[in-house]
PDB file of N, CA, C and O in Angstrom:
ATOM      1  N   UNK A   1       0.751  -1.169   0.019  1.00  0.00           N
ATOM      2  CA  UNK A   1       0.059   0.098   0.102  1.00  0.00           C
ATOM      3  C   UNK A   1       0.813   1.370   0.013  1.00  0.00           C
ATOM      4  O   UNK A   1       0.409   2.337  -0.633  1.00  0.00           O
ATOM      5  N   UNK A   2       2.050   1.334   0.761  1.00  0.00           N
ATOM      6  CA  UNK A   2       2.816   2.306   0.883  1.00  0.00           C
ATOM      7  C   UNK A   2       3.587   2.597  -0.551  1.00  0.00           C
ATOM      8  O   UNK A   2       3.958   3.737  -0.831  1.00  0.00           O
ATOM      9  N   UNK A   3       3.766   1.644  -1.304  1.00  0.00           N
ATOM     10  CA  UNK A   3       4.339   1.723  -2.625  1.00  0.00           C
ATOM     11  C   UNK A   3       3.451   2.600  -3.539  1.00  0.00           C
ATOM     12  O   UNK A   3       3.880   3.553  -4.190  1.00  0.00           O
ATOM     13  N   UNK A   4       2.109   2.155  -3.516  1.00  0.00           N
ATOM     14  CA  UNK A   4       1.038   2.613  -4.359  1.00  0.00           C
ATOM     15  C   UNK A   4       0.901   4.241  -3.964  1.00  0.00           C
ATOM     16  O   UNK A   4       0.882   5.078  -4.866  1.00  0.00           O
ATOM     17  N   UNK A   5       0.822   4.573  -2.748  1.00  0.00           N
ATOM     18  CA  UNK A   5       0.701   5.878  -2.256  1.00  0.00           C
ATOM     19  C   UNK A   5       1.796   6.760  -2.844  1.00  0.00           C
ATOM     20  O   UNK A   5       1.615   7.805  -3.470  1.00  0.00           O
ATOM     21  N   UNK A   6       2.993   6.163  -2.540  1.00  0.00           N
ATOM     22  CA  UNK A   6       4.503   6.761  -2.830  1.00  0.00           C
ATOM     23  C   UNK A   6       4.319   7.162  -4.506  1.00  0.00           C
ATOM     24  O   UNK A   6       4.488   8.281  -4.989  1.00  0.00           O
ATOM     25  N   UNK A   7       3.924   5.917  -5.232  1.00  0.00           N
ATOM     26  CA  UNK A   7       4.130   6.296  -6.622  1.00  0.00           C
ATOM     27  C   UNK A   7       2.969   7.164  -7.021  1.00  0.00           C
ATOM     28  O   UNK A   7       3.087   7.757  -8.093  1.00  0.00           O
ATOM     29  N   UNK A   8       1.902   7.327  -6.347  1.00  0.00           N
ATOM     30  CA  UNK A   8       0.760   8.325  -6.998  1.00  0.00           C
ATOM     31  C   UNK A   8       1.421   9.642  -6.569  1.00  0.00           C
ATOM     32  O   UNK A   8       1.585  10.521  -7.415  1.00  0.00           O
ATOM     33  N   UNK A   9       1.795   9.815  -5.345  1.00  0.00           N
ATOM     34  CA  UNK A   9       2.487  11.242  -5.102  1.00  0.00           C
ATOM     35  C   UNK A   9       3.504  11.562  -6.094  1.00  0.00           C
ATOM     36  O   UNK A   9       3.457  12.660  -6.649  1.00  0.00           O
ATOM     37  N   UNK A  10       4.573  10.583  -6.425  1.00  0.00           N
ATOM     38  CA  UNK A  10       5.659  10.970  -7.365  1.00  0.00           C
ATOM     39  C   UNK A  10       5.014  11.216  -8.574  1.00  0.00           C
ATOM     40  O   UNK A  10       5.607  12.022  -9.291  1.00  0.00           O
ATOM     41  N   UNK A  11       3.866  10.713  -9.058  1.00  0.00           N
ATOM     42  CA  UNK A  11       3.278  11.020 -10.415  1.00  0.00           C
ATOM     43  C   UNK A  11       2.660  12.484 -10.372  1.00  0.00           C
ATOM     44  O   UNK A  11       2.858  13.257 -11.309  1.00  0.00           O
ATOM     45  N   UNK A  12       1.926  12.837  -9.289  1.00  0.00           N
ATOM     46  CA  UNK A  12       1.323  14.048  -9.003  1.00  0.00           C
ATOM     47  C   UNK A  12       2.307  15.168  -8.958  1.00  0.00           C
ATOM     48  O   UNK A  12       1.971  16.248  -9.445  1.00  0.00           O
ATOM     49  N   UNK A  13       3.527  15.018  -8.405  1.00  0.00           N
ATOM     50  CA  UNK A  13       4.564  15.847  -8.357  1.00  0.00           C
ATOM     51  C   UNK A  13       5.123  16.229  -9.797  1.00  0.00           C
ATOM     52  O   UNK A  13       5.268  17.402 -10.142  1.00  0.00           O
ATOM     53  N   UNK A  14       5.439  15.090 -10.646  1.00  0.00           N
ATOM     54  CA  UNK A  14       5.978  15.068 -11.731  1.00  0.00           C
ATOM     55  C   UNK A  14       4.960  15.841 -12.811  1.00  0.00           C
ATOM     56  O   UNK A  14       5.406  16.672 -13.603  1.00  0.00           O
ATOM     57  N   UNK A  15       3.740  15.527 -12.766  1.00  0.00           N
ATOM     58  CA  UNK A  15       2.695  16.188 -13.641  1.00  0.00           C
ATOM     59  C   UNK A  15       2.651  17.641 -13.219  1.00  0.00           C
ATOM     60  O   UNK A  15       2.449  18.447 -14.126  1.00  0.00           O
ATOM     61  N   UNK A  16       2.794  18.069 -12.092  1.00  0.00           N
ATOM     62  CA  UNK A  16       2.585  19.449 -11.650  1.00  0.00           C
ATOM     63  C   UNK A  16       3.948  20.306 -12.125  1.00  0.00           C
ATOM     64  O   UNK A  16       3.929  21.537 -12.132  1.00  0.00           O
ATOM     65  N   UNK A  17       4.928  19.667 -12.453  1.00  0.00           N
ATOM     66  CA  UNK A  17       6.173  20.314 -12.749  1.00  0.00           C
ATOM     67  C   UNK A  17       6.230  20.825 -14.298  1.00  0.00           C
ATOM     68  O   UNK A  17       7.083  21.576 -14.771  1.00  0.00           O
ATOM     69  N   UNK A  18       5.120  20.241 -14.974  1.00  0.00           N
ATOM     70  CA  UNK A  18       5.195  20.585 -16.482  1.00  0.00           C
ATOM     71  C   UNK A  18       3.855  21.595 -16.791  1.00  0.00           C
ATOM     72  O   UNK A  18       2.728  21.271 -16.414  1.00  0.00           O
ATOM     73  N   UNK A  19       4.092  22.702 -17.433  1.00  0.00           N
ATOM     74  CA  UNK A  19       3.137  23.610 -17.618  1.00  0.00           C
ATOM     75  C   UNK A  19       1.946  22.859 -18.363  1.00  0.00           C
ATOM     76  O   UNK A  19       2.160  21.900 -19.105  1.00  0.00           O
ATOM     77  N   UNK A  20       0.690  23.362 -18.114  1.00  0.00           N
ATOM     78  CA  UNK A  20      -0.451  22.837 -18.497  1.00  0.00           C
ATOM     79  C   UNK A  20      -0.654  23.032 -20.217  1.00  0.00           C
ATOM     80  O   UNK A  20      -1.296  22.298 -20.968  1.00  0.00           O
ATOM     81  N   UNK A  21       0.152  24.328 -20.575  1.00  0.00           N
ATOM     82  CA  UNK A  21      -0.026  24.611 -21.954  1.00  0.00           C
ATOM     83  C   UNK A  21       1.190  24.157 -22.788  1.00  0.00           C
ATOM     84  O   UNK A  21       1.409  24.753 -23.843  1.00  0.00           O
ATOM     85  N   UNK A  22       1.937  23.226 -22.430  1.00  0.00           N
ATOM     86  CA  UNK A  22       3.177  22.801 -23.005  1.00  0.00           C
ATOM     87  C   UNK A  22       2.819  22.347 -24.462  1.00  0.00           C
ATOM     88  O   UNK A  22       3.634  22.548 -25.363  1.00  0.00           O
ATOM     89  N   UNK A  23       1.721  21.794 -24.689  1.00  0.00           N
ATOM     90  CA  UNK A  23       1.383  21.239 -25.974  1.00  0.00           C
ATOM     91  C   UNK A  23       0.481  22.050 -26.844  1.00  0.00           C
ATOM     92  O   UNK A  23       0.582  22.115 -28.069  1.00  0.00           O
ATOM     93  N   UNK A  24      -0.416  22.665 -26.106  1.00  0.00           N
ATOM     94  CA  UNK A  24      -1.458  23.414 -26.959  1.00  0.00           C
ATOM     95  C   UNK A  24      -1.647  24.846 -26.352  1.00  0.00           C
ATOM     96  O   UNK A  24      -2.677  25.118 -25.736  1.00  0.00           O
ATOM     97  N   UNK A  25      -0.654  25.746 -26.529  1.00  0.00           N
ATOM     98  CA  UNK A  25      -0.735  26.999 -25.954  1.00  0.00           C
ATOM     99  C   UNK A  25      -1.592  27.953 -26.555  1.00  0.00           C
ATOM    100  O   UNK A  25      -1.715  27.898 -27.779  1.00  0.00           O
ATOM    101  N   UNK A  26      -2.204  28.815 -25.921  1.00  0.00           N
ATOM    102  CA  UNK A  26      -3.034  29.879 -26.508  1.00  0.00           C
ATOM    103  C   UNK A  26      -2.803  31.165 -25.553  1.00  0.00           C
ATOM    104  O   UNK A  26      -2.301  31.127 -24.430  1.00  0.00           O
ATOM    105  N   UNK A  27      -3.221  32.179 -26.157  1.00  0.00           N
ATOM    106  CA  UNK A  27      -3.095  33.570 -25.384  1.00  0.00           C
ATOM    107  C   UNK A  27      -3.864  33.497 -24.153  1.00  0.00           C
ATOM    108  O   UNK A  27      -3.338  34.044 -23.184  1.00  0.00           O
ATOM    109  N   UNK A  28      -4.989  32.944 -23.976  1.00  0.00           N
ATOM    110  CA  UNK A  28      -5.710  32.858 -22.665  1.00  0.00           C
ATOM    111  C   UNK A  28      -4.959  32.029 -21.452  1.00  0.00           C
ATOM    112  O   UNK A  28      -5.287  32.095 -20.268  1.00  0.00           O
ATOM    113  N   UNK A  29      -4.020  31.334 -21.923  1.00  0.00           N
ATOM    114  CA  UNK A  29      -3.115  30.756 -20.899  1.00  0.00           C
ATOM    115  C   UNK A  29      -2.329  31.612 -19.918  1.00  0.00           C
ATOM    116  O   UNK A  29      -1.961  31.260 -18.797  1.00  0.00           O
ATOM    117  N   UNK A  30      -2.102  32.932 -20.573  1.00  0.00           N
ATOM    118  CA  UNK A  30      -1.205  33.759 -19.988  1.00  0.00           C
ATOM    119  C   UNK A  30      -1.846  34.964 -19.140  1.00  0.00           C
ATOM    120  O   UNK A  30      -2.900  35.457 -19.540  1.00  0.00           O
ATOM    121  N   UNK A  31      -1.303  35.385 -18.120  1.00  0.00           N
ATOM    122  CA  UNK A  31      -1.882  36.323 -17.344  1.00  0.00           C
ATOM    123  C   UNK A  31      -1.426  37.660 -17.885  1.00  0.00           C
ATOM    124  O   UNK A  31      -2.047  38.624 -17.438  1.00  0.00           O
ATOM    125  N   UNK A  32      -0.476  37.909 -18.748  1.00  0.00           N
ATOM    126  CA  UNK A  32      -0.238  39.257 -19.266  1.00  0.00           C
ATOM    127  C   UNK A  32       0.587  39.073 -20.691  1.00  0.00           C
ATOM    128  O   UNK A  32       1.142  38.007 -20.958  1.00  0.00           O
ATOM    129  N   UNK A  33       0.611  40.110 -21.498  1.00  0.00           N
ATOM    130  CA  UNK A  33       1.141  39.988 -22.727  1.00  0.00           C
ATOM    131  C   UNK A  33       2.735  39.752 -22.404  1.00  0.00           C
ATOM    132  O   UNK A  33       3.380  38.908 -23.027  1.00  0.00           O
ATOM    133  N   UNK A  34       3.243  40.471 -21.501  1.00  0.00           N
ATOM    134  CA  UNK A  34       4.769  40.208 -21.286  1.00  0.00           C
ATOM    135  C   UNK A  34       5.089  38.766 -20.934  1.00  0.00           C
ATOM    136  O   UNK A  34       6.177  38.332 -21.312  1.00  0.00           O
ATOM    137  N   UNK A  35       4.257  37.961 -20.245  1.00  0.00           N
ATOM    138  CA  UNK A  35       4.581  36.473 -19.843  1.00  0.00           C
ATOM    139  C   UNK A  35       4.342  35.809 -21.234  1.00  0.00           C
ATOM    140  O   UNK A  35       5.118  34.886 -21.482  1.00  0.00           O
ATOM    141  N   UNK A  36       3.542  36.064 -22.056  1.00  0.00           N
ATOM    142  CA  UNK A  36       3.159  35.288 -23.315  1.00  0.00           C
ATOM    143  C   UNK A  36       4.259  35.773 -24.133  1.00  0.00           C
ATOM    144  O   UNK A  36       4.685  34.872 -24.856  1.00  0.00           O
ATOM    145  N   UNK A  37       4.888  36.912 -24.278  1.00  0.00           N
ATOM    146  CA  UNK A  37       6.038  37.323 -25.000  1.00  0.00           C
ATOM    147  C   UNK A  37       7.304  36.592 -24.532  1.00  0.00           C
ATOM    148  O   UNK A  37       8.106  36.171 -25.365  1.00  0.00           O
ATOM    149  N   UNK A  38       7.470  36.457 -23.409  1.00  0.00           N
ATOM    150  CA  UNK A  38       8.636  35.820 -22.726  1.00  0.00           C
ATOM    151  C   UNK A  38       8.580  34.115 -23.435  1.00  0.00           C
ATOM    152  O   UNK A  38       9.499  33.513 -23.990  1.00  0.00           O
ATOM    153  N   UNK A  39       7.564  33.783 -23.247  1.00  0.00           N
ATOM    154  CA  UNK A  39       7.262  32.256 -23.800  1.00  0.00           C
ATOM    155  C   UNK A  39       7.469  32.182 -25.128  1.00  0.00           C
ATOM    156  O   UNK A  39       8.138  31.233 -25.536  1.00  0.00           O
ATOM    157  N   UNK A  40       6.945  33.158 -26.077  1.00  0.00           N
ATOM    158  CA  UNK A  40       7.106  33.158 -27.500  1.00  0.00           C
ATOM    159  C   UNK A  40       8.815  33.296 -27.657  1.00  0.00           C
ATOM    160  O   UNK A  40       9.470  32.510 -28.341  1.00  0.00           O
ATOM    161  N   UNK A  41       9.369  34.363 -26.946  1.00  0.00           N
ATOM    162  CA  UNK A  41      10.680  34.656 -27.331  1.00  0.00           C
ATOM    163  C   UNK A  41      11.627  33.426 -26.957  1.00  0.00           C
ATOM    164  O   UNK A  41      12.686  33.233 -27.553  1.00  0.00           O
ATOM    165  N   UNK A  42      11.161  32.605 -25.918  1.00  0.00           N
ATOM    166  CA  UNK A  42      11.987  31.307 -25.654  1.00  0.00           C
ATOM    167  C   UNK A  42      11.730  30.207 -26.529  1.00  0.00           C
ATOM    168  O   UNK A  42      12.317  29.136 -26.378  1.00  0.00           O
ATOM    169  N   UNK A  43      10.731  30.438 -27.607  1.00  0.00           N
ATOM    170  CA  UNK A  43      10.386  29.512 -28.674  1.00  0.00           C
ATOM    171  C   UNK A  43      10.148  28.141 -28.091  1.00  0.00           C
ATOM    172  O   UNK A  43      10.649  27.121 -28.565  1.00  0.00           O
ATOM    173  N   UNK A  44       9.388  28.170 -27.078  1.00  0.00           N
ATOM    174  CA  UNK A  44       8.810  26.865 -26.446  1.00  0.00           C
ATOM    175  C   UNK A  44       7.710  26.429 -27.094  1.00  0.00           C
ATOM    176  O   UNK A  44       7.051  27.156 -27.838  1.00  0.00           O
ATOM    177  N   UNK A  45       7.409  25.063 -26.824  1.00  0.00           N
ATOM    178  CA  UNK A  45       6.361  24.195 -27.592  1.00  0.00           C
ATOM    179  C   UNK A  45       5.028  25.236 -28.072  1.00  0.00           C
ATOM    180  O   UNK A  45       4.473  25.986 -27.270  1.00  0.00           O
ATOM    181  N   UNK A  46       4.744  25.154 -29.133  1.00  0.00           N
ATOM    182  CA  UNK A  46       3.375  25.900 -29.491  1.00  0.00           C
ATOM    183  C   UNK A  46       3.578  27.389 -29.686  1.00  0.00           C
ATOM    184  O   UNK A  46       2.612  28.094 -29.976  1.00  0.00           O
ATOM    185  N   UNK A  47       4.828  27.911 -29.533  1.00  0.00           N
ATOM    186  CA  UNK A  47       4.806  29.412 -29.438  1.00  0.00           C
ATOM    187  C   UNK A  47       4.391  30.082 -30.741  1.00  0.00           C
ATOM    188  O   UNK A  47       4.100  31.278 -30.712  1.00  0.00           O
ATOM    189  N   UNK A  48       4.346  29.464 -31.774  1.00  0.00           N
ATOM    190  CA  UNK A  48       3.997  30.164 -33.014  1.00  0.00           C
ATOM    191  C   UNK A  48       2.454  30.486 -33.024  1.00  0.00           C
ATOM    192  O   UNK A  48       2.002  31.306 -33.823  1.00  0.00           O
ATOM    193  N   UNK A  49       1.643  29.811 -32.102  1.00  0.00           N
ATOM    194  CA  UNK A  49       0.225  30.132 -32.066  1.00  0.00           C
ATOM    195  C   UNK A  49       0.013  31.410 -31.432  1.00  0.00           C
ATOM    196  O   UNK A  49      -1.060  31.998 -31.567  1.00  0.00           O
ATOM    197  N   UNK A  50       0.962  31.880 -30.749  1.00  0.00           N
ATOM    198  CA  UNK A  50       0.808  33.306 -30.119  1.00  0.00           C
ATOM    199  C   UNK A  50       0.839  34.362 -30.902  1.00  0.00           C
ATOM    200  O   UNK A  50       0.450  35.447 -30.469  1.00  0.00           O
ATOM    201  N   UNK A  51       1.298  34.221 -32.159  1.00  0.00           N
ATOM    202  CA  UNK A  51       1.656  35.279 -33.004  1.00  0.00           C
ATOM    203  C   UNK A  51       1.035  35.133 -34.473  1.00  0.00           C
ATOM    204  O   UNK A  51       1.706  34.887 -35.475  1.00  0.00           O
ATOM    205  N   UNK A  52      -0.303  35.316 -34.448  1.00  0.00           N
ATOM    206  CA  UNK A  52      -0.934  34.721 -35.646  1.00  0.00           C
ATOM    207  C   UNK A  52      -0.735  35.711 -36.911  1.00  0.00           C
ATOM    208  O   UNK A  52      -0.791  35.284 -38.064  1.00  0.00           O
ATOM    209  N   UNK A  53      -0.502  37.047 -36.603  1.00  0.00           N
ATOM    210  CA  UNK A  53      -0.162  37.783 -37.603  1.00  0.00           C
ATOM    211  C   UNK A  53       1.301  37.913 -38.133  1.00  0.00           C
ATOM    212  O   UNK A  53       1.656  38.594 -39.095  1.00  0.00           O
ATOM    213  N   UNK A  54       1.988  37.232 -37.431  1.00  0.00           N
ATOM    214  CA  UNK A  54       3.527  36.872 -37.638  1.00  0.00           C
ATOM    215  C   UNK A  54       4.275  38.377 -37.712  1.00  0.00           C
ATOM    216  O   UNK A  54       5.007  38.643 -38.666  1.00  0.00           O
ATOM    217  N   UNK A  55       4.058  39.237 -36.743  1.00  0.00           N
ATOM    218  CA  UNK A  55       4.774  40.531 -36.502  1.00  0.00           C
ATOM    219  C   UNK A  55       5.790  40.483 -35.424  1.00  0.00           C
ATOM    220  O   UNK A  55       6.546  41.436 -35.239  1.00  0.00           O
ATOM    221  N   UNK A  56       5.836  39.329 -34.657  1.00  0.00           N
ATOM    222  CA  UNK A  56       7.016  39.106 -33.839  1.00  0.00           C
ATOM    223  C   UNK A  56       6.324  39.522 -32.313  1.00  0.00           C
ATOM    224  O   UNK A  56       7.077  39.559 -31.339  1.00  0.00           O
ATOM    225  N   UNK A  57       4.923  39.817 -32.156  1.00  0.00           N
ATOM    226  CA  UNK A  57       4.344  40.285 -31.039  1.00  0.00           C
ATOM    227  C   UNK A  57       3.371  39.205 -30.533  1.00  0.00           C
ATOM    228  O   UNK A  57       2.302  39.039 -31.121  1.00  0.00           O
ATOM    229  N   UNK A  58       3.675  38.539 -29.566  1.00  0.00           N
ATOM    230  CA  UNK A  58       2.776  37.558 -28.993  1.00  0.00           C
ATOM    231  C   UNK A  58       1.641  38.277 -28.159  1.00  0.00           C
ATOM    232  O   UNK A  58       1.784  39.247 -27.415  1.00  0.00           O
ATOM    233  N   UNK A  59       0.377  37.524 -28.476  1.00  0.00           N
ATOM    234  CA  UNK A  59      -0.876  37.959 -27.692  1.00  0.00           C
ATOM    235  C   UNK A  59      -1.058  39.468 -27.559  1.00  0.00           C
ATOM    236  O   UNK A  59      -1.159  40.036 -26.471  1.00  0.00           O
ATOM    237  N   UNK A  60      -1.092  40.060 -28.715  1.00  0.00           N
ATOM    238  CA  UNK A  60      -1.326  41.579 -28.575  1.00  0.00           C
ATOM    239  C   UNK A  60      -2.591  41.952 -27.869  1.00  0.00           C
ATOM    240  O   UNK A  60      -2.650  42.946 -27.146  1.00  0.00           O
ATOM    241  N   UNK A  61      -3.463  41.262 -28.053  1.00  0.00           N
ATOM    242  CA  UNK A  61      -4.963  41.610 -27.373  1.00  0.00           C
ATOM    243  C   UNK A  61      -4.848  41.762 -25.784  1.00  0.00           C
ATOM    244  O   UNK A  61      -5.643  42.499 -25.202  1.00  0.00           O
ATOM    245  N   UNK A  62      -3.879  41.080 -25.097  1.00  0.00           N
ATOM    246  CA  UNK A  62      -3.492  41.180 -23.679  1.00  0.00           C
ATOM    247  C   UNK A  62      -2.851  42.343 -23.269  1.00  0.00           C
ATOM    248  O   UNK A  62      -2.746  42.526 -22.056  1.00  0.00           O
ATOM    249  N   UNK A  63      -2.397  43.175 -24.051  1.00  0.00           N
ATOM    250  CA  UNK A  63      -1.817  44.611 -23.765  1.00  0.00           C
ATOM    251  C   UNK A  63      -2.900  45.462 -23.024  1.00  0.00           C
ATOM    252  O   UNK A  63      -2.657  46.625 -22.702  1.00  0.00           O
TER     253      UNK A  63
END
């Protein structure tokens, strides 16, 4: 039983360490334009979806 609990806790911690938007990021996932821009500039997974008009500015509506 202890192994099951320990394993479950380990999975929860591992899952919490990855951002929820790692695979399918959208502007609504960010609290500010600056946060979205930092993600975009770091070229993380899905970053291109943050700049639909391709002007280099992510999530302009969040300004």
